[in-house]
C-alpha positions, 0 to 999 in steps of 0.5 A: 424640749424633751419632757414637752414632747413626751407630753404631746398627747400621742396615743398608742394604737389599740391602746387608750392613754392621756394622748391625742395622737395615733401611735406613741412617741416614746415607743422606738419599735418601728410601726406598721403602715396604718390599716386600710381605709374603706373605699369610700373613705379614701376616694370620696366621691371619686370611688365611682367607677365612671371616671373623666377620661380627658386629662385635667387642665389646672385652673390658673386661679384656683378657688379657695377650698372649703377645708372643713373636715367631715364631721364625726359623730359619738356613733361613729366613735363607738364604731370605731372602738369596736375595731380595736385600732381606735385612734389611729382609725379616727385620726386617719379618717380625719386627716385623709378626709379634710385632705380630700376636701381640700384637694376637690375644692382647690381645683374643680377640675381635679380628679384622683383617678384622672391625675393617676392616669396623668402621672402614668401618661407623663411617665412618672408612675409605672402600673402594675404588670399584666393589668389594664390601667383602669382595672388597677386604679379600680382595685384598692388592693392591687399591688406592683405600682412603682414610682420611676424617679423614686429618690435615689440616694434617699437624700433631702435634695433628691427627695424634694426634687422627686416631690416637686416633679409630681406636684408640677406634673399634677398641677402645672402653672396652677401650683402655689407652692414647691418643696426646697431644702435648707441652703446650708447645713446649719441652723434654719434661720428665723426661729423664735426664741434663738438668736443663732438658732439650733442645728437640731431644729432644721428641717430635711425639706421645707414647702415654700410659696411661690414668690420665693422662686425668681425667674432666672435664665428661663429657670425657677431659682429659689430666692434664699431670702424666703428660706426660713422658718417665718416663710415656710408653709410645711416642715419635712423629715425624711429618713431611710427606714426609721419612721418613728425617728422621723416623726420624733424629729418632725415634732421638733420642727412643727414646734419651732414653726408654731413658735415662729408663726403666731398667726397659726391656728395649728401646724402641719409637717410631712415625713417620708421614708423609703416606704412610708409617708405620713402627715402630722397636724399639731394643734393646742390640743396636742398632735394626730397623725396619719401615715401610709405605704406610699407606693405598694397598692392602688389605694396607697398611690391614691393618698399620695396623689392626694397628699401632694395635690393638697400640699401644692395647691390647698388654701393657706387656711388648711395648713392653719393659717388664721385670716384675722392676722393681716400680715407685712413683709419684713427684713430680718438679719441673722448670722449664719456660719457656714464653713466655719465663717460668720456671715451676717445674712438678710431674711424676708420674714413676716410681721403681724400688721393687725389683728381682728377681733369681732368688728374691731381691728387692733393694730400691732406695736409689738409682741410682749410674750409668746408662750406657744408650745406643741399644745396647752394654752399657747398664750401669746400677748400683743402690745396693740392700739385701736385703728382710729387711735393714730397717736397710740395714746391709749395702748392695750394688751391683747391676749390670745390663748386656748382655754381648756373647756373642761374647767368649770369657769373660764377666764372671763367669768372670772374677770366678771366675778371680779369686777362685780365684787370690786376687787382691786390691783387685778386687770380685767377685761371689759365684757365688750372686750372678750371674743371667743372663737372655734375650738380644737376638737370640733373646730379644727379636728371636726369631731361633733361629739367633743365630750364623748371624744375627749372623755374617751381619748383623755384628750383636752378640748381647747377654745381660742379665746381673746381678751383685750386689757389695759396696758401696763409694762411687764415687771421685767422692765423695772427701773430699780430695786424700789420699782420692782418691789412696788410691782410685787406688792401691788400683786400681792394685794391684788391676789388678797382682793381676789382671794377675799372675793372667793377666787384663788389665782393658781398661776402666780408668776413673773409674767403675771405681774405688771408695773403701774404705768410708764412713770413707774409710781404706784404699786403694781398689778396681777393679771391672768385668771386662766387657771383661777378657781372658786374658793369655798365658803370663806367662813370655812376658808380663814387664811389662818386655820391651821392643818393638822400635822400628820399627813395621814390624818390630814383632812380638807378644812375648806381651800380651793376646789380643783376645777371639775370638781363638784364643790361640797359647798357653794362659794359666798354669793352675795345678793349685791352680786346676783346680777353680775353672777347672771352676766358671768354665767354667760361666759361659763362653760358650766352652761354646757350641756353635761356631756360638754362639761364632763370632758377630760381636763389636765390637772396641773395649774401654775407655771413650773419654774414658780410652782410651789414645791407641794403643788409639784409634789401633788399637794392640792393648790391652796393659798399658801402655794401662790404666796410661795410663788410669789417668792420665786418671782423674786428669787429668779430675777437675778438669774433671768436678767443680767443687771438691776439696770434699766436696758437689762437682756435676758441671762444667757445661761440659767444654773443647772440647778434651776433648770433641773426644777423644770425637768423630768418628773414633776414629783422629783422636781418639787423635792429637788426644789425643796432640798434647795429651798429648805436649806438657808446655806444653799439657797443663799449660796445659789445666789451669791455664787451663780446668779448674773455677773451684773447683780453681783458687781453692784454690792449695794443693790445686791445686799438690799435685795438679799436682805429682802429676800431673807425676810421673806424666806423666814416668813415662808419656811415653816409652811413651805420648805420645813421638812416638819410643818410646825405651821400652816399659818400664813396670810397675805399680811405675813408677805406684805409686811416685809415689803 
């Protein structure tokens, strides 16, 4: 968690780093409030001195807001760069402007100046002494404002009550949601991936929909069944003074929110201290935030009023909800331990009923994989079937991910190229089953100059892509050891077929290996070409070509190209491939303008637990690294699952040695993994002493498994883990033969 959060793309103001936020989360120094925004940017159309004099009457059914942020151009970015506080000003502009548009559209009668007057009239807000209300509102720098019911003490429930009072005054019966606090000082319910939850992932306060409240004796009472991660709209954190700590803790809640609500394009959080209020928005490019002193100047008060109006009446789309997902309520049970006792409680959650892609509606059967995090691809895979397939006779797998547009070719390109070159044992999507949606930098953040923005701030632009594939069971459902081996064997043959077609996979992991159908017969499949790349001329890239022993004298003799790097040689393009390649080029980001195709691109390839030692230590990804990753797929099975038999469950604890392969600096991870894998005694002892007990209790199966693993280890030792490389010769046949 910590390493993931440290890579959240959070940038320190005034510096350019590989980040997407306005301030560093790794720094623990208190940050000052954001620099003031020009009045026109703060108040928008309400910046005129002419304001309405009547108290607004909130609409009972507010129209759906248009939440598209104001578009930014490369010129406006360059202007901000000269001011020194580049990232913070851009993000502040975007978030505040998005809130302005949301609040204005959510209620046609809403006027921020009239709203401030209403708060003064209702004795929630006290204006500066010695000045008329009109003059105080029109003067952005006027100080002396005071909230009459400001939380005291500054605790969770007091903060939630204060926010609700202001929101109710602003919108009355038109309010769509309200603030609440978790019911117990325990884990917040329905957090995906944790059966009993984690207490440190419990927000201080949350924003829940209107239906979460019941009318009891003329009072509104919270229905605690709605008080969970799947129902909350916004998560919140309050601290007395520590802004950095509040923001850091909020990132954890946002990660839980995104993983628990797979229908979100992005997630929103709010943090508040006695002097500062902030908004965090997290999409798959990373985190961006803005904060301000919420009660000092007229500008601060206006921002705070706008923020609360948006939170209470803004549309769900403005909080990241994707309207192509159709949701239905569901009942979930969880155990909670208040006061030392375990109580089984029923909560109202959400299930995804259907997902619409283009003109096709897919009904959802189950969730197959959830890889959503703060940033990155955020892959999620569902088992689905067509709406008219009532018998569910033709199940499919719907894969939704956010691809890095900085890569030269996207996944759809490689699907078309592999199909045209007759690749076998790899699941490929048909052209009609590929859907491209909006991106993060333009579609969510509202910047027109995507390439310039990404290069300037080292932010990855990610585009939502959906692929529909034939459904096959994941490798974890293998029936016996033979079934496991057949699945792995088919995937290796699929990798070989790709490699012969000048495509290197570069993301071999357990989740990318599938079994062959429900009967368990036949060899398996390889999936996921999101990290794939073209290799150079195959005459220059024979698998058996050795490399020099000396690292200093080692030179490139072919091999895979890093995405975004111009090739020294073009891949082989046979005449028979011409038509297919012309079609595939339609899906390639290389057809974009030079500015777009040169955007920032993250360098990592692979899934960390399965990544080869050499890749972790900085070597360029090549064939031998993928073959090493196949070994880890087999090696980690007894640590991942509790038994070799069907009905297996995920193991409750992974050995610390293996956990350390995935923590901290990647170079260090590679060194630790190589230290274990390069020593046969340590490699085998880890298995025989710390793998799941259910495997070790079946000596016949476990012995067969160890024998197979030992054969593969001896094949890979000279090229993967030896401390002095005697050979780099390895081919697919070397791995296939023991299987």
